[in-house]
C-alpha positions as CSV (number, residue, x, y, z in Angstrom):
1,X,-0.2,0.1,-0.2
2,X,1.2,3.4,-1.0
3,X,1.9,6.1,2.1
4,X,0.7,9.3,0.4
5,X,3.2,11.9,0.8
6,X,0.5,14.3,2.2
7,X,0.1,11.6,5.5
8,X,3.3,13.1,6.7
9,X,3.4,14.9,10.4
10,X,3.6,18.6,10.3
11,X,4.3,20.6,13.3
12,X,0.5,21.8,14.8
13,X,2.1,24.6,15.7
14,X,3.5,25.6,12.3
15,X,0.4,25.3,11.1
16,X,-1.9,27.2,13.4
17,X,1.1,30.3,13.0
18,X,1.0,30.2,9.1
19,X,-3.1,30.5,9.5
20,X,-3.1,33.2,12.7
21,X,-4.5,36.3,11.4
22,X,-5.4,35.3,8.1
23,X,-9.0,37.3,7.2
24,X,-11.8,35.4,6.0
25,X,-12.6,36.5,3.1
26,X,-11.9,35.9,-0.7
27,X,-8.2,37.3,-1.5
28,X,-10.1,38.0,-5.2
29,X,-12.6,40.6,-4.2
30,X,-10.7,42.0,-0.9
31,X,-8.0,42.7,-3.4
32,X,-10.4,44.4,-6.6
33,X,-12.7,45.9,-4.0
34,X,-11.4,49.4,-4.9
35,X,-12.2,48.6,-8.9
36,X,-15.5,47.0,-8.3
37,X,-18.2,48.3,-10.4
38,X,-21.3,50.4,-9.0
39,X,-24.6,49.7,-11.3
40,X,-26.9,51.7,-8.9
41,X,-30.2,50.3,-7.4
42,X,-31.7,47.4,-8.8
43,X,-34.8,46.3,-10.9
44,X,-37.2,48.5,-9.1
45,X,-40.2,48.6,-12.2
46,X,-41.6,46.6,-14.9
47,X,-39.8,46.8,-17.9
48,X,-39.9,44.6,-21.3
49,X,-36.5,43.4,-22.9
50,X,-35.6,41.1,-25.7
51,X,-33.3,39.0,-23.5
52,X,-32.7,38.8,-19.8
53,X,-29.7,36.9,-18.2
54,X,-30.1,36.1,-15.1
55,X,-27.1,35.8,-12.9
56,X,-24.0,38.1,-12.7
57,X,-21.3,35.4,-12.7
58,X,-18.9,34.4,-15.4
59,X,-21.8,32.5,-17.5
60,X,-24.1,35.1,-17.5
61,X,-21.8,37.7,-18.1
62,X,-20.4,36.0,-20.7
63,X,-24.0,35.4,-22.5
64,X,-24.9,39.4,-21.7
65,X,-21.8,40.6,-23.9
66,X,-21.8,38.5,-26.3
67,X,-25.4,38.9,-27.3
68,X,-24.9,42.7,-27.5
69,X,-21.9,42.0,-29.6
70,X,-23.4,40.0,-32.1
71,X,-26.6,42.5,-31.9
72,X,-26.0,45.7,-30.6
73,X,-29.6,46.7,-31.1
74,X,-31.0,44.0,-28.8
75,X,-32.5,45.2,-25.3
76,X,-30.5,43.4,-22.8
77,X,-30.6,42.9,-18.9
78,X,-28.7,41.2,-16.6
79,X,-30.0,40.5,-13.1
80,X,-28.0,39.5,-10.2
81,X,-29.2,38.4,-6.6
82,X,-26.5,40.3,-5.1
83,X,-23.0,41.8,-6.4
84,X,-21.1,40.8,-10.1
85,X,-18.5,38.1,-9.5
86,X,-19.5,37.7,-5.7
87,X,-19.7,33.8,-6.0
88,X,-17.8,31.2,-7.6
89,X,-16.7,33.9,-10.3
90,X,-14.7,35.5,-7.5
91,X,-13.6,32.6,-5.4
92,X,-11.9,30.5,-7.4
93,X,-8.3,29.7,-8.2
94,X,-8.2,31.7,-11.4
95,X,-7.7,29.2,-13.9
96,X,-8.9,29.1,-17.0
97,X,-8.9,25.6,-18.6
98,X,-9.2,25.0,-22.4
99,X,-10.9,21.9,-21.6
100,X,-14.6,22.2,-22.0
101,X,-15.0,18.1,-20.5
102,X,-12.6,18.1,-17.2
103,X,-9.8,17.0,-19.2
104,X,-9.2,14.7,-22.6
105,X,-9.6,11.3,-20.5
106,X,-12.9,12.2,-19.5
107,X,-13.5,13.4,-23.1
108,X,-12.3,9.9,-24.4
109,X,-14.1,8.0,-21.7
110,X,-17.7,9.7,-22.4
111,X,-17.4,10.8,-26.0
112,X,-14.5,9.4,-27.4
113,X,-15.7,9.9,-31.3
114,X,-15.6,13.5,-30.7
115,X,-12.9,13.9,-28.5
116,X,-10.8,15.6,-30.7
117,X,-13.2,18.0,-31.9
118,X,-14.3,18.9,-28.3
119,X,-10.4,20.0,-27.9
120,X,-10.4,21.9,-31.0
121,X,-13.3,23.8,-29.3
122,X,-11.9,24.0,-26.0
123,X,-8.7,25.4,-27.5
124,X,-10.5,27.6,-29.8
125,X,-12.4,29.0,-27.0
126,X,-9.7,30.1,-24.7
127,X,-7.9,31.7,-27.8
128,X,-11.2,33.8,-28.4
129,X,-11.2,34.7,-24.3
130,X,-7.6,35.8,-24.9
131,X,-8.5,37.9,-27.7
132,X,-11.5,39.5,-26.4
133,X,-9.9,40.3,-23.1
134,X,-6.8,42.2,-24.9
135,X,-9.5,43.8,-27.4
136,X,-11.8,45.2,-24.4
137,X,-8.5,46.3,-22.7
138,X,-9.2,44.1,-19.5
139,X,-6.8,44.4,-16.8
140,X,-7.2,40.8,-15.2
141,X,-3.6,39.4,-15.2
142,X,-4.0,37.3,-18.0
143,X,-0.8,35.0,-18.7
144,X,-0.9,31.9,-20.8
145,X,1.3,29.9,-19.0
146,X,-0.2,26.9,-19.2
147,X,-0.4,24.1,-16.7
148,X,1.4,21.5,-14.8
149,X,0.6,17.9,-13.4
150,X,3.1,16.6,-11.1
151,X,3.2,13.4,-9.5
152,X,4.1,12.6,-5.4
153,X,3.7,9.2,-5.8
154,X,5.5,6.5,-7.5
155,X,2.6,5.1,-9.3
156,X,1.9,8.1,-10.7
157,X,5.3,9.1,-11.7
158,X,5.3,5.3,-13.3
159,X,2.0,6.4,-15.0
160,X,3.3,9.4,-16.4
161,X,6.7,7.2,-17.6
162,X,4.7,5.1,-19.3
163,X,2.7,8.0,-21.1
164,X,5.8,10.4,-22.0
165,X,5.9,9.2,-25.5
166,X,2.0,10.9,-26.1
167,X,4.1,13.7,-24.8
168,X,5.4,16.6,-27.7
169,X,4.1,19.5,-29.6
170,X,2.1,21.3,-26.3
171,X,2.8,18.6,-23.5
172,X,6.4,18.3,-22.1
173,X,7.1,15.5,-19.8
174,X,9.7,16.0,-16.7
175,X,11.4,13.3,-15.0
176,X,12.1,14.2,-11.0
177,X,14.9,15.7,-11.2
178,X,13.5,18.3,-14.2
179,X,10.6,18.9,-12.3
180,X,12.6,19.8,-9.0
181,X,14.7,22.2,-10.9
182,X,11.2,23.7,-12.2
183,X,9.5,24.4,-9.4
184,X,11.3,23.6,-5.7
185,X,9.7,21.1,-4.0
186,X,10.8,17.9,-2.3
187,X,7.4,15.9,-3.2
188,X,7.6,16.2,-6.8
189,X,8.4,12.9,-9.0
190,X,7.6,13.4,-12.2
191,X,5.7,16.4,-14.0
192,X,4.0,17.3,-17.3
193,X,3.2,20.6,-18.7
194,X,0.5,21.4,-21.0
195,X,1.8,24.8,-22.5
196,X,-1.5,26.0,-24.2
197,X,-4.1,24.3,-22.3
198,X,-4.2,26.8,-19.3
199,X,-4.2,30.6,-18.6
200,X,-4.4,32.2,-15.3
201,X,-6.1,35.1,-14.3
202,X,-7.5,37.5,-11.9
203,X,-11.1,36.3,-11.6
204,X,-12.2,39.3,-9.8
205,X,-10.8,41.5,-11.9
206,X,-11.8,39.6,-15.0
207,X,-15.6,39.1,-13.5
208,X,-15.4,43.4,-13.0
209,X,-14.1,44.2,-16.3
210,X,-16.6,41.9,-18.1
211,X,-19.5,43.9,-16.4
212,X,-18.2,47.1,-17.1
213,X,-18.1,46.3,-20.9
214,X,-21.6,44.7,-20.6
215,X,-22.3,48.2,-19.2
216,X,-20.3,50.0,-22.1
217,X,-22.2,47.9,-24.3
218,X,-25.8,49.0,-23.8
219,X,-26.4,46.0,-21.3
220,X,-28.9,47.2,-18.1
221,X,-26.8,45.3,-15.2
222,X,-29.1,45.3,-12.3
223,X,-27.6,44.0,-8.7
224,X,-29.3,42.9,-5.7
225,X,-32.1,41.8,-8.1
226,X,-33.0,38.6,-6.9
227,X,-35.3,36.2,-9.5
228,X,-37.7,34.4,-7.4
229,X,-39.7,32.5,-10.6
230,X,-40.2,32.4,-13.8
231,X,-43.5,31.9,-15.5
232,X,-44.8,32.5,-19.4
233,X,-46.9,36.1,-19.5
234,X,-49.9,34.5,-21.8
235,X,-49.8,31.6,-24.1
236,X,-47.2,29.6,-25.0
237,X,-44.8,31.7,-27.3
238,X,-45.5,34.7,-25.6
239,X,-43.2,36.6,-23.4
240,X,-41.6,35.4,-20.1
241,X,-42.0,37.2,-17.0
242,X,-39.3,37.2,-14.6
243,X,-40.2,38.2,-11.1
244,X,-37.8,39.6,-8.5
245,X,-38.7,40.6,-4.7
246,X,-39.8,44.2,-5.8
247,X,-41.1,44.0,-9.6
248,X,-40.8,42.1,-12.8
249,X,-39.2,41.8,-16.1
250,X,-41.0,40.7,-19.5
251,X,-38.6,38.9,-21.9
252,X,-38.5,37.4,-25.2
253,X,-36.0,35.2,-24.1
254,X,-34.1,34.6,-21.1
255,X,-30.4,32.7,-20.1
256,X,-30.2,31.1,-16.9
257,X,-26.8,31.1,-15.6
258,X,-27.6,30.7,-11.7
259,X,-25.4,27.4,-11.3
260,X,-24.3,26.3,-8.2
261,X,-27.7,27.6,-6.9
262,X,-31.2,25.4,-7.4
263,X,-32.3,26.1,-10.6
264,X,-35.6,28.1,-11.8
265,X,-37.2,25.4,-13.7
266,X,-37.4,22.7,-11.5
267,X,-36.6,19.6,-14.0
268,X,-33.1,20.6,-13.8
269,X,-32.8,20.7,-9.9
270,X,-31.4,17.3,-9.2
271,X,-28.8,17.6,-12.2
272,X,-26.0,19.2,-9.8
273,X,-25.0,19.6,-6.2
274,X,-22.9,21.9,-4.4
275,X,-19.5,21.0,-3.4
276,X,-17.8,23.2,-1.6
277,X,-13.8,23.9,-2.1
278,X,-11.9,25.4,0.2
279,X,-8.7,28.0,-0.5
280,X,-5.5,29.6,1.3
281,X,-3.9,32.6,0.1
282,X,0.0,33.4,1.3
283,X,1.4,36.5,2.1
284,X,3.8,37.8,-0.7
285,X,6.9,35.8,-1.2
286,X,10.2,38.0,-0.7
287,X,12.4,38.2,-3.5
288,X,14.7,35.6,-2.1
289,X,12.0,33.0,-1.6
290,X,11.0,33.3,-4.9
291,X,14.3,32.6,-6.1
292,X,14.5,29.7,-4.9
293,X,10.9,28.5,-5.5
294,X,12.1,28.7,-9.3
295,X,8.5,28.4,-11.2
296,X,10.1,31.0,-13.4
297,X,7.5,29.4,-15.9
298,X,4.7,30.5,-13.9
299,X,2.3,27.5,-14.3
300,X,-0.9,26.6,-12.8
301,X,-0.2,23.6,-11.4
302,X,-2.2,20.5,-9.6
303,X,-1.0,17.0,-8.4
304,X,-2.0,13.7,-10.2
305,X,-3.9,12.3,-7.0
306,X,-7.9,11.8,-7.0
307,X,-7.9,14.3,-3.9
308,X,-5.8,16.9,-5.9
309,X,-4.5,20.3,-4.8
310,X,-4.3,23.2,-7.4
311,X,-2.1,25.9,-6.8
312,X,-0.4,29.3,-8.7
313,X,1.5,32.5,-8.4
314,X,-0.4,35.7,-8.2
315,X,0.9,38.8,-10.0
316,X,2.1,40.1,-6.8
317,X,4.1,37.3,-5.7
318,X,1.7,35.1,-3.5
319,X,0.8,31.4,-3.8
320,X,-2.7,30.5,-3.7
321,X,-3.3,27.0,-2.8
322,X,-6.7,25.2,-2.3
323,X,-8.1,21.6,-3.5
324,X,-7.9,18.2,-1.8
325,X,-11.1,18.7,0.4
326,X,-14.6,18.3,-1.6
327,X,-17.5,18.8,1.0
328,X,-21.0,17.8,0.5
329,X,-23.3,19.0,3.0
330,X,-26.4,17.2,2.9
331,X,-29.3,18.9,1.7
332,X,-27.8,20.5,-1.2
333,X,-28.0,23.6,0.5
334,X,-26.1,26.7,-0.5
335,X,-25.1,28.6,2.5
336,X,-22.8,31.0,4.1
337,X,-22.6,29.1,7.4
338,X,-20.8,25.9,4.8
339,X,-18.0,28.3,4.0
340,X,-16.2,27.7,7.4
341,X,-14.3,24.7,8.1
342,X,-11.0,25.0,10.0
343,X,-10.3,21.6,9.8
344,X,-10.0,22.0,6.1
345,X,-8.0,25.2,6.0
346,X,-5.2,23.6,8.7
347,X,-5.2,20.2,6.5
348,X,-4.3,22.2,3.3
349,X,-1.6,24.6,5.3
350,X,-0.2,21.3,6.5
351,X,0.1,19.8,2.9
352,X,1.3,23.8,1.9
353,X,3.9,23.0,4.3
354,X,5.0,19.1,3.6
355,X,5.3,20.4,-0.6
356,X,7.4,23.9,0.1
357,X,9.1,22.9,3.8
358,X,11.3,25.6,3.5
359,X,8.4,28.3,3.5
360,X,7.8,27.5,7.0
361,X,7.0,30.8,8.8
362,X,5.1,31.9,5.6
363,X,1.8,33.4,6.5
364,X,-1.4,33.0,5.0
365,X,-3.5,36.4,5.0
366,X,-6.7,34.9,3.4
367,X,-9.2,31.8,3.7
368,X,-12.2,31.3,2.0
369,X,-14.4,28.6,0.4
370,X,-17.1,28.5,-2.2
371,X,-19.6,25.9,-3.9
372,X,-18.7,24.3,-7.3
373,X,-22.0,23.2,-9.2
374,X,-20.8,19.6,-9.5
375,X,-22.5,17.3,-12.3
376,X,-22.2,13.6,-12.4
377,X,-20.2,14.0,-15.8
378,X,-17.6,16.2,-14.6
379,X,-18.5,19.1,-16.8
380,X,-21.2,21.8,-17.6
381,X,-24.6,20.6,-19.4
382,X,-26.6,22.4,-21.8
383,X,-30.7,23.0,-21.9
384,X,-33.3,24.8,-23.6
385,X,-37.2,25.4,-22.0
386,X,-40.5,27.0,-23.1
387,X,-39.9,26.1,-27.2
388,X,-36.2,27.4,-26.8
389,X,-37.3,30.6,-25.0
390,X,-35.4,29.8,-21.9
391,X,-31.9,28.6,-22.2
392,X,-29.8,27.1,-19.5
393,X,-26.1,26.0,-18.4
394,X,-25.2,24.6,-15.1
395,X,-22.7,21.8,-13.8
396,X,-19.3,23.2,-14.7
397,X,-17.4,21.2,-11.9
398,X,-14.6,23.6,-11.4
399,X,-13.7,24.1,-15.2
400,X,-16.3,27.4,-15.5
401,X,-13.8,30.3,-15.9
402,X,-13.1,29.1,-19.5
403,X,-16.1,26.9,-20.3
404,X,-18.8,29.7,-19.4
405,X,-17.6,31.8,-22.4
406,X,-18.1,28.6,-24.5
407,X,-21.5,28.0,-22.8
408,X,-22.8,31.6,-23.5
409,X,-22.1,30.4,-27.3
410,X,-24.3,27.4,-26.8
411,X,-26.9,29.3,-25.2
412,X,-27.5,32.2,-27.7
413,X,-26.8,29.4,-30.8
414,X,-29.6,27.7,-29.4
415,X,-32.0,30.9,-28.2
416,X,-31.5,32.0,-32.4
417,X,-31.8,28.7,-33.7
418,X,-28.6,28.6,-35.4
419,X,-26.8,24.9,-36.0
420,X,-23.4,25.9,-35.3
421,X,-19.9,24.0,-34.3
422,X,-20.6,24.3,-30.7
423,X,-24.1,23.2,-30.5
424,X,-23.5,20.1,-32.6
425,X,-21.3,17.8,-30.6
426,X,-23.3,15.0,-28.4
427,X,-21.7,16.4,-25.1
428,X,-23.9,19.4,-26.0
429,X,-26.8,17.8,-27.1
430,X,-27.4,15.1,-24.5
431,X,-28.0,15.4,-20.5
432,X,-25.9,13.8,-17.6
433,X,-27.9,11.6,-15.6
434,X,-29.2,13.4,-12.4
435,X,-28.1,13.2,-8.5
436,X,-30.3,10.7,-6.2
437,X,-32.6,12.6,-4.2
438,X,-31.8,12.7,-0.3
439,X,-31.1,11.0,1.6
440,X,-29.6,8.7,-1.3
441,X,-27.5,11.8,-2.7
442,X,-25.8,12.0,0.5
443,X,-24.8,8.4,1.0
444,X,-23.8,8.0,-2.5
445,X,-21.4,11.1,-2.4
446,X,-19.7,10.2,1.1
447,X,-19.2,6.5,-0.2
448,X,-17.7,7.5,-3.2
449,X,-15.3,10.3,-1.4
450,X,-14.3,7.3,1.2
451,X,-13.7,5.1,-1.7
452,X,-11.6,7.8,-3.8
453,X,-9.5,8.6,-0.4
454,X,-8.9,4.5,-0.8
455,X,-7.7,4.8,-4.4
456,X,-5.2,7.4,-3.5
457,X,-4.0,5.1,-0.8
458,X,-3.6,1.9,-2.7
459,X,-1.6,3.3,-5.8
460,X,-4.7,4.2,-7.4
461,X,-6.9,1.2,-7.6
462,X,-10.5,1.8,-7.8
463,X,-12.9,-0.3,-5.6
464,X,-16.1,-1.9,-7.3
465,X,-18.2,1.4,-6.8
466,X,-15.8,3.5,-8.8
467,X,-15.9,1.3,-11.4
468,X,-19.3,0.7,-11.2
469,X,-20.1,4.6,-11.4
470,X,-17.1,4.8,-14.3
471,X,-18.9,2.2,-16.5
472,X,-22.5,4.1,-15.7
473,X,-20.8,7.1,-16.6
474,X,-20.8,8.9,-13.3
475,X,-18.7,10.4,-11.0
476,X,-17.5,13.0,-8.1
477,X,-13.8,13.9,-6.9
478,X,-12.2,16.7,-5.5
């Protein structure tokens, strides 16, 4: 049985010292607070629009912006329950993955005949996102650095070695010494660098930049306008009535971009579960610490386990460190009370010190968490309702920073009745299996989490439960 490197003992005093004084709030939103847009009061009077977008995260912002870019004459509104970017869009790691499918292996397992096309569409989407950021002058610390997957266990390194013949082009293989020369950690046994498939951003700055671009394009952005219901206003084909606490809007078409929050369409409420992810951010490292660290390529990094960590450098020389625990709270509730989990932050701090032991003494300035809209197929799904008057996307499972732009394209094409390369793939046309209702969802998820942890301790060997879920095309990981 493999003994995971992250099971190693770390001084509890060192962990407490690292976390002492950290602020319980998302670093990105804190750092960008001075540039947060202000949109005035929420929707207060009935209004009529060609398109109403519900949700002010990345999916909603891209949908509103692309709709106006396609047709500047459209009258478009965006309704956000709190403030733009406050939820997952301002709390993630800032990894902009090209993958639309949660990686090549997931695509090959589910859609083998179109895996190459989905990979092409994902890279094209990332290229287009990069161009839009540049053309609009959005200052969001965009870096096309690629992503490193590192092996911290012998079996992971052996698998990377076996797969290295597939490396080439944009994939670069590192053996142990090469990997440790790239980034200084004693835990690294090998690594693979995907040079094109990932970028890094400051996610709150990206959200705020997109919101400002929407307003400049003529979108009416209403914050503090929680939508309570959708109803048809009259006969089928008539306008949709979008009701808020104070008033309502009428729209010819609607984009639902509520992601982790309960769907306004009851038929999709079992298709996602909220899984909480926890994150730490260090203070800025000194010039000497950065030099000893290496990491001159500034890639995003994750390790190769099922329960994986993800981490990266920020523009001001901090290290963001998150992942590993993926916590589902029974009942599918999304609540601020579930964001507090001291034992997970302590575990993350210990794992950080195992990875970079020479950084003991560095303080974490921020700790936070956020809910991920998880689907059974690990990637977004797309749907329409009411004779294609309403379009819906959710279930990004941690890849929404990049895939949200593709989702906006799919939804707008479907609303317009366009047969496009974005709407044709089977992956786009089919829905994943829903999660079961409670209490079966909790029982199944907890059993799966236990099995995943066990697999990580048994050199990746999956038990009968995981093999059965794989066969059914269902999944859950960290």
